[in-house]
C-alpha positions in Angstrom: -77.1 7.0 12.2 -74.6 6.8 9.0 -71.0 8.5 9.3 -70.6 11.6 7.2 -67.0 11.9 6.9 -64.1 10.0 7.9 -63.7 10.8 11.4 -64.9 8.8 14.6 -66.3 10.5 17.3 -66.0 10.0 21.1 -68.4 6.9 21.2 -67.2 5.5 18.1 -63.8 5.2 20.2 -65.4 3.9 23.2 -67.1 1.2 20.5 -63.8 0.5 18.9 -62.2 0.0 22.6 -64.9 -2.6 23.3 -64.7 -4.5 20.2 -60.7 -4.6 20.3 -61.3 -6.6 23.6 -64.1 -9.1 22.3 -62.4 -9.6 18.7 -58.3 -9.9 20.7 -60.4 -12.6 22.9 -60.9 -14.8 19.9 -57.2 -15.6 19.6 -57.2 -16.8 22.9 -60.0 -18.9 22.7 -59.5 -20.6 19.1 -55.9 -21.8 20.7 -57.6 -23.8 23.1 -60.8 -24.6 21.5 -58.4 -26.1 18.0 -56.5 -28.4 20.3 -59.3 -30.5 20.8 -61.8 -29.2 17.5 -60.9 -29.4 13.7 -60.7 -25.8 12.6 -63.9 -25.9 10.3 -66.0 -27.5 13.2 -64.5 -24.8 15.6 -65.7 -22.1 12.8 -69.7 -23.7 13.0 -69.5 -24.3 16.6 -69.3 -20.6 16.8 -71.5 -19.3 14.2 -74.6 -21.6 15.3 -74.0 -20.9 19.3 -74.0 -17.1 18.9 -76.8 -17.6 16.7 -79.0 -19.2 19.3 -77.4 -16.7 21.6 -78.7 -13.9 19.5 -82.4 -14.7 18.7 -83.9 -14.5 21.9 -83.2 -10.7 22.0 -84.4 -10.6 18.0 -87.5 -11.3 19.5 -87.7 -9.5 22.6 -87.0 -6.1 20.5 -89.6 -7.5 17.8 -86.9 -7.6 14.6 -88.5 -9.5 12.1 -86.8 -12.3 9.8 -86.8 -11.5 6.1 -90.1 -13.1 4.8 -88.4 -13.5 1.2 -85.4 -15.5 -0.6 -84.6 -11.3 -1.9 -84.1 -10.6 2.2 -82.1 -13.0 2.9 -79.4 -12.5 0.0 -77.3 -9.6 1.6 -77.4 -11.5 5.0 -75.9 -14.3 2.5 -73.5 -12.1 1.4 -72.4 -10.9 4.1 -72.3 -14.2 6.0 -70.0 -15.6 3.6 -67.4 -12.5 3.4 -67.7 -11.7 7.1 -67.4 -14.8 9.0 -67.5 -18.1 6.8 -64.5 -17.1 4.4 -62.4 -15.0 7.6 -62.9 -17.1 10.4 -62.4 -20.5 8.3 -59.3 -18.9 6.6 -57.9 -17.8 9.8 -58.5 -20.6 12.1 -56.9 -22.7 9.8 -53.8 -20.8 9.4 -53.8 -20.5 13.0 -52.5 -23.9 13.0 -49.8 -23.4 10.7 -48.2 -19.8 12.8 -48.6 -18.4 15.9 -51.3 -16.3 17.0 -49.5 -13.5 18.1 -48.3 -13.7 14.1 -52.0 -14.0 13.1 -52.6 -11.2 14.8 -50.1 -8.9 13.0 -51.6 -10.4 9.9 -54.9 -9.0 10.7 -53.8 -5.9 11.4 -53.6 -5.4 7.5 -57.6 -5.7 7.4 -57.9 -1.9 7.6 -55.5 -1.5 4.9 -57.0 -3.7 2.5 -60.3 -1.7 3.0 -58.9 1.5 2.8 -57.7 -0.2 -1.1 -61.2 -1.9 -1.3 -63.2 1.3 -0.2 -61.1 3.5 -2.6 -61.7 1.1 -5.5 -64.9 1.0 -5.1 -65.3 4.7 -5.2 -66.9 4.8 -1.7 -64.2 6.4 0.4 -61.7 8.6 -0.7 -57.8 7.3 -0.8 -56.4 9.5 1.5 -52.8 9.9 1.7 -52.8 10.0 5.4 -55.0 7.4 5.9 -52.5 4.9 3.9 -49.8 6.7 6.2 -51.9 6.3 9.0 -52.3 2.4 8.7 -49.3 1.6 7.7 -47.8 3.5 10.7 -49.9 1.1 13.2 -49.0 -2.0 11.0 -45.1 -1.0 12.4 -46.5 -0.5 15.9 -47.9 -4.2 15.8 -44.7 -5.5 14.2 -42.9 -4.0 17.3 -45.1 -5.0 19.9 -44.9 -8.7 18.7 -41.2 -8.2 17.3 -39.4 -9.9 20.3 -41.4 -12.3 20.7 -41.5 -14.1 16.8 -38.3 -15.1 14.6 -37.5 -16.6 11.6 -38.4 -20.3 13.2 -41.7 -19.4 14.7 -42.4 -17.7 11.9 -42.6 -21.1 10.3 -40.4 -19.6 7.3 -37.8 -22.5 8.2 -40.3 -25.1 8.1 -41.9 -23.9 4.9 -45.1 -22.6 6.1 -46.0 -19.7 4.7 -49.5 -20.9 3.6 -50.3 -20.0 6.9 -49.7 -16.5 6.5 -51.2 -16.3 2.6 -54.4 -18.1 4.3 -54.0 -15.1 7.2 -53.9 -11.9 4.8 -56.8 -14.3 2.7 -59.1 -13.6 5.7 -58.6 -10.0 6.1 -58.7 -9.5 2.6 -62.2 -10.7 2.9 -63.0 -8.5 6.0 -62.5 -5.5 3.6 -64.5 -7.1 1.0 -67.4 -7.5 3.7 -67.2 -3.8 4.9 -67.7 -2.5 1.5 -70.8 -4.8 1.0 -72.2 -3.6 4.0 -71.8 0.0 4.0 -74.1 -0.7 0.4 -76.7 -2.8 1.2 -77.2 -3.1 4.9 -76.9 0.7 6.1 -80.6 0.8 7.5 -80.6 -2.5 8.9 -80.5 -2.8 12.8 -77.2 -3.8 14.6 -78.7 -7.0 16.4 -80.7 -7.9 13.1 -77.9 -7.9 10.9 -75.6 -9.4 13.5 -78.4 -12.1 13.9 -79.1 -13.0 10.2 -75.8 -12.8 9.1 -74.7 -15.5 11.7 -77.8 -17.5 10.9 -77.0 -17.8 7.5 -73.2 -18.6 8.3 -74.5 -21.3 10.2 -76.1 -22.9 7.2 -73.2 -22.5 5.2 -70.5 -23.9 7.9 -73.4 -26.8 8.2 -72.1 -27.8 4.6 -69.0 -27.1 4.6 -68.0 -28.4 8.0 -70.1 -31.5 7.7 -69.0 -32.3 3.9 -65.2 -31.7 4.8 -65.4 -33.0 8.8 -68.1 -35.0 9.7 -68.3 -33.3 13.2 -70.7 -35.9 14.2 -68.3 -38.5 13.9 -65.7 -36.5 16.5 -65.2 -37.8 20.0 -67.0 -35.3 22.6 -64.6 -32.5 23.5 -63.9 -31.7 27.2 -65.1 -28.8 29.5 -62.2 -26.5 29.1 -62.5 -26.6 25.3 -66.7 -26.2 25.8 -65.5 -23.3 27.8 -63.7 -21.7 25.3 -66.3 -22.4 22.6 -69.1 -20.6 24.9 -66.7 -17.5 25.5 -66.1 -17.7 21.0 -69.3 -17.8 20.4 -71.2 -15.5 23.3 -68.2 -12.9 23.6 -66.2 -12.5 20.3 -69.0 -12.9 17.9 -72.9 -12.7 18.9 -71.7 -9.4 21.1 -68.8 -8.2 19.1 -70.7 -8.6 15.9 -73.9 -5.9 17.8 -70.8 -3.6 18.5 -69.2 -4.1 14.7 -72.2 -3.3 12.7 -73.6 -0.1 15.5 -69.9 1.5 14.5 -69.9 0.6 10.7 -73.0 2.9 10.6 -71.6 5.6 13.4 -67.9 6.1 11.7 -68.0 4.0 8.5 -66.5 0.9 7.1 -62.7 2.2 6.9 -62.9 3.2 10.5 -64.3 0.0 12.2 -61.6 -2.2 10.7 -58.9 -0.1 12.4 -60.3 -1.9 15.6 -58.0 -4.9 14.6 -54.7 -2.9 15.2 -56.4 -1.8 18.7 -56.2 -5.7 19.5 -53.1 -6.2 20.0 -52.6 -3.4 22.6 -55.9 -4.2 24.5 -54.4 -7.8 24.9 -51.1 -6.4 26.7 -53.0 -3.9 28.5 -55.6 -6.8 29.7 -52.5 -9.0 30.4 -51.3 -6.4 32.6 -54.4 -5.6 34.7 -56.1 -9.2 34.7 -53.1 -11.5 35.1 -50.2 -9.3 35.9 -47.7 -9.4 33.8 -45.2 -6.8 33.1 -45.0 -4.2 30.0 -41.9 -4.5 28.1 -40.4 -0.4 26.5 -40.9 -2.4 23.4 -44.3 -3.0 24.1 -45.0 0.3 25.2 -43.0 1.7 22.1 -45.5 -0.4 20.5 -48.6 1.0 21.3 -47.6 4.9 21.4 -46.9 4.2 17.5 -49.9 2.5 17.0 -51.7 5.8 19.2 -49.9 8.0 16.6 -51.2 5.7 13.7 -54.8 6.7 15.0 -54.5 10.2 15.3 -53.4 10.7 12.2 -55.7 8.2 10.4 -58.8 10.4 12.5 -56.9 14.1 11.4 -58.0 16.1 13.6 -54.7 16.6 15.5 -53.6 17.7 11.9 -56.0 20.4 11.6 -55.2 21.7 15.1 -51.4 22.0 14.3 -52.2 23.9 11.2 -55.0 26.3 12.7 -52.4 27.1 15.5 -50.9 30.1 15.8 -47.2 30.5 14.7 -44.9 32.2 17.5 -42.3 34.2 16.3 
């Protein structure tokens, strides 16, 4: 099933919520892993373990591997744009800037996706969608506004490179959404997730092996390995099955709206699981993001237009 318009149905919204929880956890897992593992090796472990987790499911559902290189070519391209480049850029960026700022920059992904899809002629550049994405970014900034100052942003120490790396990662996600829509629309989500992760593993073996020589690194501790497993199983393997399902149902631009939901779900999980308090600023930021998502979807605006005017 592919999206016929730019709206999201009820199942699509529920899948976006699940995906925001799965991907939101990656910032936490990365923070733990990077204490003992260099960034490129962390990405290699993430995609390699996720591939191993998905392989038994592939066999169980009798999804066949591509038999020729031409069949692997689109998965190699998606793996590069959707895993190797953004994972590496963002995880290296997180060594320069705090996770909160990385989440804000990651939330620019829908904006890049809207522009990329419009420039490629795949989706119309609706003013409503642009306004909605910009409103959502404002909401994300409000959520983290009280936690980030000039010093924590890295401006005083001249570490703006982390900001540029995370923005480049968000742009790469936008390109991957375009490519996935064009070349993988008929591929089953489980097969797409597994094949692009296998291709990513091969590429990261070369990159991490050349740059960081992971076989020479000391063995990480138990906490780091648990974070790696969580990163691979939840934030990668399961997350990509959900991701490609949403992509087929609701379209490339809509699936990237998950990056606006991630900060909201992180705050809600902190409240429900850890007993953290929700401030009025966070509540206001969440309301702004919710309004932005309704604006992007568009159906609420149509209801207002159709409602009769009472005189």
